[in-house]
N, C-alpha and C positions, 0 to 999 in steps of 0.2 A: 797343265793337263790338256791334251787335245780332244777333239770331238769324239773320236773312237773310244777313248778312255771314259769320257763322260757317259756315252751311250751304254758302255759296259756296266758302269756304276748304276745307271738307271735300271738296267735289266736285272741286276742283282737285287736292287731294292724292290722291284716288282715281285721277284721270286720269293723273297723273304717275307713279304707282307700281304701277299694276295689272299691267304686264308683268312686274314683278319679284315682286310680292307677291300675285298674283291669287288664289292659294289661301288667303290669309291675311286677306282682307277679311271683315269681320263679316257674318254672315248678314243678309239684308234685314230679317227680323223683329226682330233685335236692334238693328240700326241705327235702325229706326223706334221701337222701344220706348225706347231711350235718348234719341232725339231728342225724343220726347214728354215725357220726364221733365225736360227742360231741362238735362241734363248734357252739353251739346255739347262742352265742353272734354275731358271723359273720352272721348267718342266719337272725337275726333280722335286721341288718343293710341292707342286700341285699333285704329285703322285702319292704323297703322304695323306693322312686323313684330311678331308676337305673342310673348308670353312662352312659355317652355317650360312643360310641365305642372308640373315640379318648382318652378319659380319662382312660378307662379301658386298652386300648392298651399301652398308655404311662406308666401307672403304672407297667404293667407286663414287658414291654420292659426295663424300668429302672432297675428293679430287675435283669433281665437276664444280662444286660450290666455290672452291677457291679459284678455279680457272676462269669463271665467268664474272668475278668481281663481287660475289656475295659472301666472301670469307668472314665478314663480321657477324654473319648469322649462322655460321656453320654448326655451332652447338645446338641451337634451337631447331634448325632444319633436320639434323640427324636425330634429335630427340623425337620430333614429330614423326619422322619416318619409322623409328623403332616402335613407337606407340601404336601406329596404324597397321603394323605388320606382325603383330603377336600371333595371329592365327597360323602362321607358317614360318616365322622367323627363326625358330630353333631347329628346323629341319636342315639336314646336311645337303649341300649342293650335290646333285646327281643321285640322290636317293630314289629308288624305284617307286613310282606312283602310278596308279591307274588313271589319274587325272593329269592331262597334259594342258597346262594353262595356255590360252590363246593370247595372253597379254603381250608376250614377246615371241620372236621367231625361234628362240631356243627353249621355249616352254618354261622359262623362269616366270614367277608370278609378279614380276615388276619390270617396268621399262622407264627409261629417262627420255625426256625431250627438252629441246632448247629452242625457244622462239626468239629470233633475232630481227630487230628492226634497226634502222639507221641510228636511233638514239637510245635504244634500251635492249636489255636482255631479260628473258624470263625463263626460269628453270621449273620443270614439272616432273612429277613422278606419277606414274599410273600403276595401280596395284589391284590385285584380286584377293579379296577376303576369301578364305577357304575353311571348310568344315574339318573336323578331326579326321574323318574319312571323306576326302573331298569328292564331291560330285555336283551335278547341276543344282540339286535341291539343298544339300547341306551348305553349299557355297552361298545360295540365296539367303538362308537363315544367318550365315555368318556376315553377309552384307548388311542385313537388317540390324544386327548387333553393332556393326561398325557405324551405321547411321546414328544409332543412339549415342555411341561414344562421341562422335563428332559434334552432335547437337549439344551435348553436355559441356564440351570443352572449348567450342569455337562459336563464333557469331555466324551461324548458318540458319537456313530455313529449309525444312523438309515438307512444307505445305504442298508444293506442286507435285512432289513425288507421291504424297499420300493421295492426291487426286487421281493418279493413274496407276498406282501400284498393282491393282488387281489385273490390269491388262498384261503385265509382264511377269506375274508369278509363274514360274517355269512348269511346263507340262510336257515338253518335247525332250525326251531323253537324249536325242542326238544333237541338241543345241550346243554350241561351243562355249557359251558362258551365260550367266544370268545377271550378274551385277559387277561393275567395276567402279573404282573410285580414283579420282585424280586430285592431286594437290599442286597448286601453282605458287611459286615463290617469286617475290618481286624485290627490287632494290629499295623501294620507297613506300611500301604499304604491307598490310597484314596478308598472310596467305589466304588463298581462296580455294574452294572445293567444288568439284564437279562429279556428277554421277552419270554412269553409262549403263543403259539398259538394252536388252536384246529383243527387238521386235519379232524375232523368230523363236523365242523361248517357249511359246505355247504351240504354234503350228506355223511352219514356214510359209504356207500359202496364204496365211492371214497377215503377213508382215505389213503390207501396204495398208490394210484396213486398220491394223493396230496403230500405225503412225497417224493415220487420218483421224481416228477417234481421240488419240492423245492430244493432237493439236486443237480439236474442237473443245475438248474438256478444259484445256488450259486457256481458252479464250480466243484462239486464232481460227475463227470459224470459217474464214474464206481462204485459208492457206493451201488447202489441198490442190485445187486446180492448177496453181502455178507449179507445184512439184510434179504433178501428173503430166501436164502438157509441155513442160519445158525441161525440167531436171530429169524426169524419168520417162521421156517421150518415146523411148525404144521398146517399152513394154516390160512386163514383170519378169520375163525370162532373161532379159539383158541388163535391166536396171533394177537392182535388188536392194531393198531397204535392210540395212544391217545394224545400225546403232541409233539410239535415241538418247540424247544427252541433256542434262539439266545443270545449270549453274545453281549451286545450293546457297543462294542469297535472296534477300527480300527486296532489293533495290530495283529500280526501273530498268537498269542495264543488264539484269540477270538474263541470260540467254536460254532459249530452248533450241536445240540443234538436232537436225536430221541428217543422217549419213546414208549415201547411196553408193553401192558398189556397181561399177559399170563394166560388165564383161565384154572383152574383145573390143573395147572402145578405141576409136581413132582420136588423135589430137583434136580434130575438127568436132567430133561428137562431144568431147569433154568441154570444148569451148562453148558449144551450144548449150550444154547442160548448165554451166556456170552463169550463163547470161540471165538466169532466173532472178538473180539478186541485184539489189540497188548498187552495191559496190563494184559491180562488174566493169572491167575496163577491156574493151575489145582487143584481142591479140595477146593478152597476158597468158592465157592457158597454152596456146600453141607455142608461144615463145618459151615458156617454162618446160614444156615437153621436149622441145628441140634441145634445150640446154642440158636437161637432166638425162635424157635418153636419146642421144643423137642417132638418127637413122631409123628410129622406131616408128613404124606406120600403124601399129595397133598394139594395145597393151593386153597381150594374150597370156603370157607366162604367169602373170599375177595381175589382177584387175586394179585399175585406179579407182579412187574413191572421191566423191565430192561431199561437201558438208554445207548445210544452209542454216542460218541463225535468225531467230526472231526475238525481239525484245518488246516490252510494253509499248504500244503505239503502232507496232507493225500489225499487218493482218494478211492481205493477199500476197504481198511481195516481201520476201525475207530481206533483212538488212544487209547480210553479207553471205558470200560463198567462199569456200576454200577448196583448193585442189590438192589431193594427196596422191603422190606417185610412189609406188613400191620400188624405189630406185635400186635396191640390192638385187632385184631380179632382172635388171637390164644393164648390168655392168660386169666386167670380168673380175674385178677385185675392188677393195675399198680404196686403194690408191687412185684408181680411175674415178671413183665417186668423189673423192676429195678434190681432185683436179677440176672436175666439172663445177663443183660448188665454189671453189676458189675463184674461178673465172667469172661465174655468175655474180658472186658477191662483189668482186672488184668492179665489174661493169655496171652494177646497179647501186653502188654506194652502200653496201651492207657491211657490217663489221667483220671482215675476214679474219682479223687477228683474234677476236673473241672465239670464233668458230675453231680456228686452228689450235688455240689454247685448250679448248674443251676436248678436242679429239686427242691431242697429245696426252692430256690428263687421264682420259678414259682408257686408252689402249694399252695393252701389255704385249703386243705383238707387232710385227711389221705389217703395214697396211696392205701390202701386196701379197701377204701370206694367206689371206682369206677374203670372203665376201659375206656381208651380212651385218656389219656393225651399224650401218645406216639402213634401217628397215624401210622407212619412208622419208620423203621430204615433202613439205607442203608449202603452198603459196596462198597468201591472202592480202588483199588490199585493206589497209587500216588507215582511215583518213587520208586516202590516196597514196600513202606510203606502202611499198612492198614489205611484207613481213614473211620471212622464211622460217619454218620450223623443221628441226631435225629430230627424227625419232630414232633413238639410239638403243640398239639391242645390247643388253649387258654381256652377252656371250659367256655366261657362267657355266653352262652345261656343255656347249660344243661350239666349234668354229667351223663354218662351212668352207671347204676348199675353194680356190679360185675357179672361175669358169673359163672355158676356151673361147666362147663366143658371147657377145653381149647383146646382139640383136636377135629378137625372136619375132617371127612373122606369124600372121593369123593361121589358125588351124580349123579344119572342118569339125563339126560336132560328130562324136563317135556314137551317139545314140541311134539305135535302130528305130524304124518307124513304129514298131510294136511297143518299144520302150517309151517313145514319145506319147503314144496313146495312154499308157499307164500314168505317165507324168501329168498329162492334161486332165486325167480323171482326178488325180490327187490335188493338183494345183487348179482347183475349180474356179470358173468364172464367177460362181456365186460368192466368192470371197472378194470380189472387186469392191472397193470402198463405197461406190454408189449403192450397190445392192445390199451391202452390209448396213449402211446407214438407213436405207429404206426399211430394213427389217428391225433395227434396234429402236427406231423412233415410233411414235404413235402413227398408225396407218394414215397415209395421206392419199386419198383417192385421186386428187388432181395430179399428183406425181405419177401414179400408176397409169392414168389416162395418157399423159404426155409420153411416157415410156412406150406404151403400146401403139400410139400414133407413129412414133419413130420406128418401131419394129416393123410396122406395116410398110412404111416408106423405105426402110433399109433392106428388108429381107422378103417379106411375104409377097409383095406385089410382083417381084421378078424371079422368085426362087425356082419355080418349075422350069422356066425358060433357061436359067443358068444350068440347072442340073441336066436338062435335056441336051444342052450343048456338049457337056462332058460325056454323056452316054453315047452321043453320036460320033465322038472323036476317039474315044479310048479303044485300044486294040486288044485288050485282054478280056476274053469272053467271061471269065469268072467275075471280074470286077464289073463288067457291063451288066451282068445278070443281077447282082445285088443292087446296083444303082438304079436299074430299071424297076425293080421291085419297089424301091423307095419312091421313085417318081410316080409309079402307079398309085401308091397310097396317097401321095400328095394330091393326086387328081381324083381321089374318091373311089378308086377301084372301078371306074366306069360310071359311077353315080354322080351326076352333075350337082345334086344337092349336098353331097358329102365332100366336094372339093374343098381343100383346106383354106384356100383364099376366101371362099364364100363364107365358111364358118368363122374365119377371122373377122370379116366385115360385120357379121352378126354380133360378134363379141364387142367390137367398137361401138355398134349401135346400142348394145345393152348397157354400156357404161357411159353413154353420152351425158348423163346427169353429172358425171364427174369432171366434165370439161373444165379446163383451167380458165379462170375468168380473164386472165391477162394474156391469153394465147394469141400469138401472131404466127404468120407463116414462117418467119425466120427461126421459130423454135423447131422446125422440122429439118433444119440443116444437118444435125447429127445423123439422122436417118439417110438423108440424101448423100452425104459423104460416105457413109457406110456402104450404100448401094454401089457407088462408083468404085470403091475399093474392091468389093466382091466381083463386080463386072470385070475388072482388070485381071483378077485371079482366075475366074472361071472361064472367061471367053478369050481374052487377049493373049494369054500365055500358054505354055505347054499344057496339054490336056491333063497330064498327070499332076500338075499343080492344082488343077480343078479337083482331082481325086483327093488330094491332101486337104483341100478346103472342105470338101464334102465330109471327110472323116472328122475334121475338127468341128464343123457346124453341127453334126449330130451329137457330139459330146457336149458342146455348149448348149444345144437345144434342150437336152435332158436336164442339165444343171439349171438352166434358166427357167424352165417350166416348173420344176419342183420348187424353186425359190419363190416364184411369183404366185404359184398355187397357194402357198402359205399366206401370202399377203391378201389374196382375194378372200380367203376363208376367214380373215379377220373382219371382213365387212359383212353386210347383210345382203349381198348380191345373190340372186337366184342362180344356182349352178347351171340351169338350163340355158341361161344367157351366155355362159362362157364355155360352151361345149367344145370349142376349139382347144381351149387350154386343158380341160379334163381329158380329152381324147389324146392330146399330145403327151400328157404325163405318162401315159401307158405306151404309146407308139415309140416315143423317143428313147425309152429304155431298150427296146429291141434294136432300134437303129444304132444306139451307142454300142451295143454288143457287136453289131455288124461292122462297126468301125474297126474293131480289133481283127476281125476276119479279113477285111480289106487290107489292113496293114500287113498281115501275114502273107497274103497273096503277093504284095509288092516286095516282100523280102526276096522273092525269086528273081527280081529284075532290078539290077543296080541303077540304070539310068532313070527308070520310072520312080524308084525309091527316092533318089535325090530330089527330083522335081516335086514329089509328093510331100517330102519333108519341108521344102521351101514354101509350098502352098499352105501347109498347116501353120507354119510359123507366121506367114504374112496374114493369114486369117485371124490368128490369135491376136496379133497386134491391132488389126482393124477392129476386132470386137472390143478390145480393151479401150481403144481410143473412143469408140462409140459411147461407151459407158462414162468415160471421162467427160465428154461433152455434155452428157445428160446431168452429170453431177453439178457442173457449173450452172446449168439452166435451173435446176431444182433447188440448189442449196446456197447459191451465191447471189 
């Protein structure tokens, strides 16, 4: 029978069964992909009632287990998999659901991965426990139940999870997940378990603070500055905390891991981020980027991810870092991906035959017929040996068609300036880990004093001059009018005794009793660096960058004042001594409202808008780094 006859037979089967199995017919793109690959017979079988997820998962897992040399454990491995997936295992592949699992690229609730080093292979399965009616909250409860099951049947420890569980209990309905579990299978030891938690499950803007508090609770009290200053040095809008992982073991090598998504990162930026760890080898990251995504200057289509691990005995510096590249977004098809991996494996002495056996066992289509089987590839140095992990999308729901182009170049942000203002209001600077830790711990007057000394050095001393410079250069009268009003208020509306700088000096005098006993002039470096950064934005660049900076500073000013006002009120300070702060708590609210008006004015002028957006972004990063430096001074 030729292909035309086969296709006719398929069409007849679709027509005769669609009333019964209409929700179980293959997606069109998968039908076409398989049709092009020549596997018409396979297509006919899959158009009939689909397998359950557990049937499909066991089938694929069995093939992988045998391919990577773990065949002697196949019965036990598949039994464990079935026992851990009972919350969704009986559902039919392709069943309509309001919950789209983020575990795999095709929304299946499981994913396989294969870690390959020169001398060993490890097979892993990542799963998402789900509620009967899956959503963020029922899935969290299902995850807790799965924790109990694992604790009853395997040698695991949930102690560290229980220390931080309250930080991850979901409250943000837009979060993509609440809890995942991973099982690792080895050729020479018992399986191990890992737990993945979502730092954004409560509130995305608090993700960094959630990670910082988790590390402190788990005993890594000095870990945050390394993450902030090296791994996430581009600020919260570019380097985003997305996963927090725990090895569910009680031994000293059980890891705590933090994952950061790097938006629009260049290979050089990824290299710099990974240098935070002790296992870092210069050049590894750039080389891996070139091998996996040739010609890619920035990972824009989908962001790269870095991961950092701490074990008992670590503190400031993590033991290891790992680079995860979303390779399927930077290749035309899976054949191209395989060719790149084959070459890298051969050149670096990695087990290419094991990799090829695994791919052959997993695939049921031609590699050039789609893209997405390899969702990520990762690189980690393990005792100086390279170890590459392949994250394998099961492709049970759909196959993405091949792409025409594999290289994606950077794109400009599409946010309007007004949208950025709303974003900065929501992603408040008050959620920076320094200010969050200041608030959650017993009030420390010495830390407040040091903060305000640096605020005077960084902002207050020079702010009126900086703002006046922008007023003098901007050519939009509407903008100049609002900025002039703000400048006049900073200068006391003509009353020398009400000049904000003078009021701030009185505040500093009023809290002199809080002076840090160990204070040295070097402790003012954060403020001086902040001042230099603001000088460059307000004075040295396009005047509209200064407008963007002014918009951002008013938003941050309101958030900062309200946050610190709460801290002052925990002390017995007389409010008359902090008149600058109490006055700013009111004035900055008006100024923050004016920020949105300025943003709307700038919507009329494309060139000015672009410069203002850049100024706001630069100021946001400068403010974040200022607080990073203060964190190190106060808490490390």
